[in-house]
N, C-alpha and C positions, 0 to 999 in steps of 0.2 A: 567413621566408616567401619563397617563390619568386615572382618577378614575371616574366611573360613579355614578350617584345618587343611582341607585339600589344596588350597592355594599355597599354604606354607609348605606342605609336602612337595608340591611342584617346584617351588623356588629352591627348596633344599636339594631336590633331585638335579636341577639345572646347575646348582653350585657344587654338586657332587658331595653333599653332606649327608651323613646318616644320622637321623634324629630319632630318639625314642619318643614315646607318647608325651612324657613330661616336658621334653625339650620343645616339641611341636606346640604345646600349649603356651609355654614360656615365650617362644619367639612370635607366636600369634599375637599375644598381648603387646609385646614390644613393637612389632611392625604396625599394629593398629595405632599405637601412640605416635610413631614416626609419621604415619600417613595423616593423622589428625593435625600434626604440626604443619604439614604441607597445606592442609585445608585452610588453616588460619592464615598462612602466607598468601594463599590465593584470594583472600578477601581484602588484601591491602589495595588501597586506591593508588594506582600508578598511571592514570590517564594523563597524557601529555609529558610523561617523563621519558627521556632517552635511555636506552639500555646502557648499563655501565659494565662492559665486558672486562675492564681492567680497573681495579680499585685504586691503583697508583699509576702515575705516568710512566710509560716505558721509554727508556733511552738506551742508546748503544753503550755497552760497558766494555767493549773490546779495546785493547791497546793497539798501537801501531805495530806492525810486524817488521821491526828493524833487524837488519842482519848484524850479528855480533860474533864474537869469538866463540868457537866451539871447544868443547873439552877434548884434549888430545886423546887419541885412541888408547895409548898405553895407560893413561891415568883412568880412563873410563873402565878399562878391564882389570885394573890393579886389585880390586877387592873381590874378584870372583875366581873360583877354580873351574867354573863351567864356561870354558871358551875353546874355540877352535878356529884356527886360521885368522885370527884378528877380530873375531866376532863372538858375541854371547852365544852359548849353546844351550838350547832348551830341550825339553822332552819331545819325542816324536808324537805328533798329533794325528797323523794320517799314515796309513800303510801304503 
């Protein structure tokens, strides 16, 4: 597939890239090579095959949400100097 320089410039513009003439030619050749690879893939015989959206089986990996002992507040705050009124104190994010 032939790719012209104007198409490369348009893609670069959409990606907010500033390319000089040398880079435009370099990426034109590289994009042509990538598009040629897709052309080869399009020629694969896939009649009668079901799409495989997931290459491996998906299973639930979550653990049970069991209630357990919490860390005591004094212990949780023991390694910080940034606390106020029994809570961690962070920087102000909104005025």
